C-alpha beads as a LAMMPS data file, in Angstrom:
LAMMPS data file: protein, C-alpha beads

266 atoms
265 bonds

1 atom types
1 bond types

-500.0 500.0 xlo xhi
-500.0 500.0 ylo yhi
-500.0 500.0 zlo zhi

Masses

1 110.0

Atoms # bond

1 1 1 -183.849 -343.739 -291.995
2 1 1 -179.941 -342.178 -291.604
3 1 1 -177.414 -343.559 -293.851
4 1 1 -175.739 -345.026 -290.479
5 1 1 -179.176 -346.971 -289.777
6 1 1 -179.044 -348.513 -293.011
7 1 1 -175.519 -349.744 -293.519
8 1 1 -176.486 -351.440 -289.855
9 1 1 -179.197 -353.043 -290.671
10 1 1 -178.154 -354.932 -294.297
11 1 1 -174.724 -355.433 -292.612
12 1 1 -177.422 -357.137 -290.081
13 1 1 -179.264 -358.942 -292.820
14 1 1 -176.396 -360.244 -294.251
15 1 1 -174.316 -362.003 -291.131
16 1 1 -178.043 -363.223 -290.689
17 1 1 -178.639 -364.676 -294.102
18 1 1 -175.420 -365.640 -295.939
19 1 1 -175.100 -369.102 -295.344
20 1 1 -178.639 -369.872 -295.808
21 1 1 -178.043 -367.860 -298.713
22 1 1 -175.285 -369.895 -299.783
23 1 1 -176.808 -372.911 -299.349
24 1 1 -179.621 -371.511 -301.399
25 1 1 -177.722 -370.767 -304.548
26 1 1 -175.749 -374.485 -304.317
27 1 1 -179.123 -375.915 -304.161
28 1 1 -180.278 -374.178 -307.434
29 1 1 -177.575 -375.950 -308.727
30 1 1 -178.205 -379.732 -308.146
31 1 1 -179.153 -380.292 -311.464
32 1 1 -175.361 -379.728 -312.217
33 1 1 -174.086 -382.118 -309.356
34 1 1 -176.703 -384.468 -310.286
35 1 1 -175.034 -384.268 -313.599
36 1 1 -171.550 -384.815 -312.306
37 1 1 -172.575 -387.656 -310.497
38 1 1 -174.010 -389.104 -313.756
39 1 1 -170.774 -388.653 -315.530
40 1 1 -169.126 -390.146 -312.864
41 1 1 -170.637 -393.249 -312.176
42 1 1 -172.163 -393.966 -315.883
43 1 1 -169.382 -394.945 -318.323
44 1 1 -171.632 -394.634 -321.058
45 1 1 -172.075 -390.709 -319.911
46 1 1 -168.540 -390.639 -319.931
47 1 1 -167.974 -391.669 -322.875
48 1 1 -170.879 -389.628 -324.559
49 1 1 -169.220 -386.576 -322.659
50 1 1 -165.887 -387.855 -324.493
51 1 1 -166.872 -388.478 -327.975
52 1 1 -168.483 -384.251 -328.245
53 1 1 -167.008 -382.159 -330.649
54 1 1 -167.269 -378.713 -331.418
55 1 1 -170.137 -379.248 -334.430
56 1 1 -172.498 -380.623 -331.920
57 1 1 -171.910 -379.828 -328.632
58 1 1 -174.837 -377.462 -329.107
59 1 1 -176.784 -380.104 -327.821
60 1 1 -175.193 -380.491 -324.744
61 1 1 -175.787 -377.190 -324.270
62 1 1 -179.201 -377.286 -325.332
63 1 1 -180.375 -379.985 -323.034
64 1 1 -178.730 -378.095 -319.975
65 1 1 -180.958 -374.594 -320.891
66 1 1 -183.963 -377.025 -320.789
67 1 1 -183.400 -379.343 -317.745
68 1 1 -181.729 -376.342 -315.606
69 1 1 -185.094 -373.602 -316.562
70 1 1 -187.096 -377.025 -315.522
71 1 1 -185.603 -377.312 -312.460
72 1 1 -185.680 -373.942 -311.616
73 1 1 -190.133 -373.595 -312.882
74 1 1 -190.633 -376.593 -310.955
75 1 1 -188.802 -377.740 -307.775
76 1 1 -186.800 -374.573 -307.392
77 1 1 -189.487 -372.645 -306.661
78 1 1 -190.393 -374.483 -303.581
79 1 1 -186.362 -373.705 -302.456
80 1 1 -187.015 -370.480 -303.072
81 1 1 -190.138 -370.824 -301.178
82 1 1 -188.390 -372.229 -298.169
83 1 1 -185.875 -369.421 -297.935
84 1 1 -188.156 -366.319 -298.033
85 1 1 -190.582 -368.494 -295.878
86 1 1 -187.838 -366.871 -292.896
87 1 1 -187.802 -363.251 -294.171
88 1 1 -188.938 -361.544 -291.044
89 1 1 -191.403 -364.220 -289.857
90 1 1 -188.366 -366.147 -287.349
91 1 1 -187.961 -362.704 -285.768
92 1 1 -191.454 -362.257 -285.464
93 1 1 -191.677 -365.316 -283.941
94 1 1 -188.271 -365.194 -281.237
95 1 1 -189.514 -361.587 -280.753
96 1 1 -186.125 -359.952 -282.078
97 1 1 -187.907 -357.706 -283.927
98 1 1 -188.203 -355.599 -280.597
99 1 1 -184.485 -354.567 -281.086
100 1 1 -185.123 -352.795 -284.142
101 1 1 -188.350 -351.050 -283.131
102 1 1 -185.867 -349.365 -280.292
103 1 1 -184.284 -347.371 -283.584
104 1 1 -185.806 -344.501 -285.290
105 1 1 -186.855 -346.153 -288.270
106 1 1 -190.578 -346.557 -289.361
107 1 1 -192.178 -349.898 -289.831
108 1 1 -193.141 -349.929 -293.784
109 1 1 -189.338 -348.686 -293.341
110 1 1 -188.695 -351.472 -291.820
111 1 1 -190.305 -353.723 -294.209
112 1 1 -189.560 -352.720 -297.305
113 1 1 -185.668 -352.974 -296.278
114 1 1 -186.130 -356.699 -295.597
115 1 1 -188.363 -357.136 -298.749
116 1 1 -186.140 -355.458 -301.462
117 1 1 -182.471 -357.414 -299.594
118 1 1 -183.958 -360.924 -299.282
119 1 1 -185.984 -360.119 -303.001
120 1 1 -182.615 -359.158 -304.389
121 1 1 -180.767 -362.213 -302.965
122 1 1 -183.377 -364.878 -303.808
123 1 1 -184.300 -363.551 -307.415
124 1 1 -180.411 -363.032 -308.479
125 1 1 -179.606 -366.087 -307.502
126 1 1 -182.228 -367.672 -309.439
127 1 1 -181.484 -365.807 -312.459
128 1 1 -177.717 -366.081 -312.115
129 1 1 -178.161 -369.672 -312.118
130 1 1 -179.334 -370.604 -316.015
131 1 1 -176.501 -368.597 -316.784
132 1 1 -174.246 -370.211 -314.776
133 1 1 -174.888 -373.151 -315.189
134 1 1 -174.317 -372.898 -318.783
135 1 1 -171.182 -371.625 -317.754
136 1 1 -170.064 -374.536 -315.881
137 1 1 -171.220 -376.763 -318.384
138 1 1 -169.192 -375.355 -321.240
139 1 1 -165.618 -375.489 -318.921
140 1 1 -165.832 -379.032 -317.624
141 1 1 -166.983 -380.256 -321.917
142 1 1 -164.368 -377.569 -322.395
143 1 1 -161.571 -379.373 -320.111
144 1 1 -163.274 -383.247 -321.061
145 1 1 -163.968 -383.907 -324.293
146 1 1 -161.145 -384.357 -326.243
147 1 1 -162.349 -383.091 -329.299
148 1 1 -164.131 -379.930 -327.639
149 1 1 -161.976 -376.466 -326.914
150 1 1 -162.927 -373.240 -325.710
151 1 1 -162.500 -371.015 -328.963
152 1 1 -164.286 -373.911 -330.867
153 1 1 -167.587 -374.552 -328.231
154 1 1 -167.482 -370.668 -328.043
155 1 1 -170.068 -369.708 -330.855
156 1 1 -172.669 -372.511 -329.624
157 1 1 -171.976 -371.403 -326.256
158 1 1 -172.311 -367.131 -326.592
159 1 1 -175.532 -368.540 -328.796
160 1 1 -177.488 -370.772 -326.269
161 1 1 -176.668 -367.639 -323.171
162 1 1 -178.110 -365.158 -325.661
163 1 1 -181.153 -366.826 -325.636
164 1 1 -180.580 -368.937 -322.166
165 1 1 -181.014 -364.500 -320.587
166 1 1 -184.848 -364.435 -321.720
167 1 1 -185.619 -367.788 -319.359
168 1 1 -183.371 -365.871 -316.450
169 1 1 -186.010 -362.992 -317.103
170 1 1 -188.756 -365.007 -317.077
171 1 1 -187.204 -367.375 -314.142
172 1 1 -186.925 -363.662 -312.133
173 1 1 -189.968 -362.345 -312.454
174 1 1 -191.724 -365.711 -311.695
175 1 1 -189.351 -365.793 -308.920
176 1 1 -190.227 -362.193 -307.487
177 1 1 -194.038 -363.409 -307.439
178 1 1 -193.437 -366.424 -305.356
179 1 1 -191.355 -364.717 -303.055
180 1 1 -193.637 -361.903 -302.501
181 1 1 -196.722 -364.386 -302.246
182 1 1 -193.848 -366.117 -299.608
183 1 1 -192.524 -363.192 -297.640
184 1 1 -196.675 -361.920 -297.107
185 1 1 -197.488 -365.659 -294.834
186 1 1 -194.154 -365.284 -293.066
187 1 1 -195.560 -361.423 -292.395
188 1 1 -199.114 -363.172 -291.852
189 1 1 -197.646 -366.545 -289.739
190 1 1 -195.724 -365.486 -286.836
191 1 1 -194.742 -368.942 -286.543
192 1 1 -192.360 -370.414 -289.446
193 1 1 -194.248 -373.571 -290.078
194 1 1 -197.523 -372.266 -290.671
195 1 1 -195.992 -370.406 -293.443
196 1 1 -193.726 -373.089 -294.708
197 1 1 -197.207 -374.970 -295.018
198 1 1 -199.063 -371.738 -296.518
199 1 1 -196.234 -370.833 -299.075
200 1 1 -196.305 -374.767 -299.990
201 1 1 -200.105 -374.817 -300.274
202 1 1 -200.549 -371.402 -302.617
203 1 1 -197.105 -373.260 -304.899
204 1 1 -199.484 -376.682 -305.552
205 1 1 -202.432 -374.261 -306.328
206 1 1 -200.258 -372.385 -308.973
207 1 1 -198.963 -375.342 -310.187
208 1 1 -202.573 -376.572 -310.710
209 1 1 -204.195 -373.193 -312.181
210 1 1 -201.547 -371.685 -313.913
211 1 1 -198.445 -374.971 -314.435
212 1 1 -198.537 -375.274 -317.866
213 1 1 -198.698 -372.176 -318.987
214 1 1 -194.804 -371.480 -316.989
215 1 1 -194.037 -373.975 -319.011
216 1 1 -195.074 -373.209 -322.032
217 1 1 -193.802 -369.510 -321.381
218 1 1 -190.530 -370.868 -320.834
219 1 1 -189.891 -374.069 -322.219
220 1 1 -192.672 -375.859 -324.347
221 1 1 -192.887 -373.419 -327.105
222 1 1 -189.147 -374.370 -328.210
223 1 1 -189.634 -378.068 -327.782
224 1 1 -192.930 -378.390 -329.844
225 1 1 -191.867 -381.841 -331.269
226 1 1 -190.538 -383.087 -327.880
227 1 1 -187.168 -383.535 -329.211
228 1 1 -185.350 -381.155 -330.972
229 1 1 -184.672 -377.385 -329.310
230 1 1 -186.010 -374.376 -331.596
231 1 1 -183.602 -371.688 -329.326
232 1 1 -185.360 -368.755 -331.483
233 1 1 -188.788 -370.124 -329.504
234 1 1 -187.625 -370.067 -326.313
235 1 1 -188.618 -368.198 -323.142
236 1 1 -189.961 -365.794 -325.794
237 1 1 -190.591 -362.089 -323.566
238 1 1 -193.871 -361.565 -323.676
239 1 1 -195.526 -358.472 -321.825
240 1 1 -199.112 -359.019 -320.889
241 1 1 -197.686 -361.940 -318.603
242 1 1 -194.514 -360.071 -316.945
243 1 1 -196.501 -357.709 -316.672
244 1 1 -198.936 -359.397 -314.503
245 1 1 -196.588 -360.815 -312.418
246 1 1 -194.653 -357.908 -311.749
247 1 1 -198.047 -356.168 -310.545
248 1 1 -199.107 -359.318 -308.488
249 1 1 -196.284 -358.977 -307.179
250 1 1 -196.169 -355.682 -305.491
251 1 1 -199.679 -355.968 -304.786
252 1 1 -198.281 -358.423 -302.405
253 1 1 -195.999 -357.021 -300.755
254 1 1 -198.497 -354.067 -300.077
255 1 1 -200.957 -356.554 -298.723
256 1 1 -197.427 -357.179 -296.731
257 1 1 -197.383 -353.916 -295.626
258 1 1 -201.084 -353.758 -294.153
259 1 1 -200.613 -356.936 -292.134
260 1 1 -197.410 -355.750 -290.631
261 1 1 -198.689 -352.231 -289.576
262 1 1 -201.935 -353.651 -288.258
263 1 1 -199.692 -356.293 -286.413
264 1 1 -198.912 -356.249 -282.302
265 1 1 -195.856 -356.446 -280.769
266 1 1 -195.797 -358.435 -277.781

Bonds

1 1 1 2
2 1 2 3
3 1 3 4
4 1 4 5
5 1 5 6
6 1 6 7
7 1 7 8
8 1 8 9
9 1 9 10
10 1 10 11
11 1 11 12
12 1 12 13
13 1 13 14
14 1 14 15
15 1 15 16
16 1 16 17
17 1 17 18
18 1 18 19
19 1 19 20
20 1 20 21
21 1 21 22
22 1 22 23
23 1 23 24
24 1 24 25
25 1 25 26
26 1 26 27
27 1 27 28
28 1 28 29
29 1 29 30
30 1 30 31
31 1 31 32
32 1 32 33
33 1 33 34
34 1 34 35
35 1 35 36
36 1 36 37
37 1 37 38
38 1 38 39
39 1 39 40
40 1 40 41
41 1 41 42
42 1 42 43
43 1 43 44
44 1 44 45
45 1 45 46
46 1 46 47
47 1 47 48
48 1 48 49
49 1 49 50
50 1 50 51
51 1 51 52
52 1 52 53
53 1 53 54
54 1 54 55
55 1 55 56
56 1 56 57
57 1 57 58
58 1 58 59
59 1 59 60
60 1 60 61
61 1 61 62
62 1 62 63
63 1 63 64
64 1 64 65
65 1 65 66
66 1 66 67
67 1 67 68
68 1 68 69
69 1 69 70
70 1 70 71
71 1 71 72
72 1 72 73
73 1 73 74
74 1 74 75
75 1 75 76
76 1 76 77
77 1 77 78
78 1 78 79
79 1 79 80
80 1 80 81
81 1 81 82
82 1 82 83
83 1 83 84
84 1 84 85
85 1 85 86
86 1 86 87
87 1 87 88
88 1 88 89
89 1 89 90
90 1 90 91
91 1 91 92
92 1 92 93
93 1 93 94
94 1 94 95
95 1 95 96
96 1 96 97
97 1 97 98
98 1 98 99
99 1 99 100
100 1 100 101
101 1 101 102
102 1 102 103
103 1 103 104
104 1 104 105
105 1 105 106
106 1 106 107
107 1 107 108
108 1 108 109
109 1 109 110
110 1 110 111
111 1 111 112
112 1 112 113
113 1 113 114
114 1 114 115
115 1 115 116
116 1 116 117
117 1 117 118
118 1 118 119
119 1 119 120
120 1 120 121
121 1 121 122
122 1 122 123
123 1 123 124
124 1 124 125
125 1 125 126
126 1 126 127
127 1 127 128
128 1 128 129
129 1 129 130
130 1 130 131
131 1 131 132
132 1 132 133
133 1 133 134
134 1 134 135
135 1 135 136
136 1 136 137
137 1 137 138
138 1 138 139
139 1 139 140
140 1 140 141
141 1 141 142
142 1 142 143
143 1 143 144
144 1 144 145
145 1 145 146
146 1 146 147
147 1 147 148
148 1 148 149
149 1 149 150
150 1 150 151
151 1 151 152
152 1 152 153
153 1 153 154
154 1 154 155
155 1 155 156
156 1 156 157
157 1 157 158
158 1 158 159
159 1 159 160
160 1 160 161
161 1 161 162
162 1 162 163
163 1 163 164
164 1 164 165
165 1 165 166
166 1 166 167
167 1 167 168
168 1 168 169
169 1 169 170
170 1 170 171
171 1 171 172
172 1 172 173
173 1 173 174
174 1 174 175
175 1 175 176
176 1 176 177
177 1 177 178
178 1 178 179
179 1 179 180
180 1 180 181
181 1 181 182
182 1 182 183
183 1 183 184
184 1 184 185
185 1 185 186
186 1 186 187
187 1 187 188
188 1 188 189
189 1 189 190
190 1 190 191
191 1 191 192
192 1 192 193
193 1 193 194
194 1 194 195
195 1 195 196
196 1 196 197
197 1 197 198
198 1 198 199
199 1 199 200
200 1 200 201
201 1 201 202
202 1 202 203
203 1 203 204
204 1 204 205
205 1 205 206
206 1 206 207
207 1 207 208
208 1 208 209
209 1 209 210
210 1 210 211
211 1 211 212
212 1 212 213
213 1 213 214
214 1 214 215
215 1 215 216
216 1 216 217
217 1 217 218
218 1 218 219
219 1 219 220
220 1 220 221
221 1 221 222
222 1 222 223
223 1 223 224
224 1 224 225
225 1 225 226
226 1 226 227
227 1 227 228
228 1 228 229
229 1 229 230
230 1 230 231
231 1 231 232
232 1 232 233
233 1 233 234
234 1 234 235
235 1 235 236
236 1 236 237
237 1 237 238
238 1 238 239
239 1 239 240
240 1 240 241
241 1 241 242
242 1 242 243
243 1 243 244
244 1 244 245
245 1 245 246
246 1 246 247
247 1 247 248
248 1 248 249
249 1 249 250
250 1 250 251
251 1 251 252
252 1 252 253
253 1 253 254
254 1 254 255
255 1 255 256
256 1 256 257
257 1 257 258
258 1 258 259
259 1 259 260
260 1 260 261
261 1 261 262
262 1 262 263
263 1 263 264
264 1 264 265
265 1 265 266
C-alpha cells in the first residue's frame, strides 16, 4: 500500500463517516442534554444550580462523573455497536468494495485500515466524552451559579478530572472490545440489520454474564454506601481485566481477518 493510496483511503473513510461520527459524538453527550433540559424546565433544579458555591461544587462534578460513566458502560455501548456495524458490512452489501479491490491493496491491509480508523473514531469519542462532559459542566456552573467562579472551582474540577481519567481508560478499553466484536459481525454478515441483531444479542449476553463486573470496575467501588462518592476508588485500574479485554479485542480482529480472507466477492 503506497502513501498516496493510504491518503486516498483515509479521505474516503473520513468523507463517508464524518457526519455519522459527529452524530455519534453528540449522542454520547445525551446525559448532558438531559441535564440541560431538566435545569431549563424545572425550577427546583435551577434553584439548586444557583445555590452552588465553590465549597460544594465538587458534588456536582462527582455526580456528573458517575452519571456519564453509567451511561457510557450501559446504553452507550449499544450506540457504539450501532455505529460500528456499518464499518464494512454496508460496502459488502452494496458491492462498493469492488472499487477498492481494483487497487494494489491486499485484503488484510484494507480490513486493518478500516478497523483502525473506526476504532480510533469510536474509542476516542467514548473516552473523551467523559472529560468533555465534565468540562461543559464546569463552564456552565461557573457561568450560571453566582457563588461559583472558574478560579474558585478549579481545584475541585481538576481533582475530579484527574480521577475521571481512570474511568476514561476503562470506557475506552471496554468500547474497543465491543467495537471489535461488532466489527466481526459486520464482516461476517453482509446485511447490516443482521449484524445489528447479532451485536445487540452479544451485548445483552455480555451484560448478563459480566455486567456487574463492568459496573464494579468503573463505578460501584467508589460508591460503597450508594450515596457519597470516594474518588480514590473510582475506576481503579486493574491490569488483568484490562489486558484480558485487549486480548479479546485482538482475537476478534484476527477472527475478522480470517472471515474476510475467505469471503467470496460476487
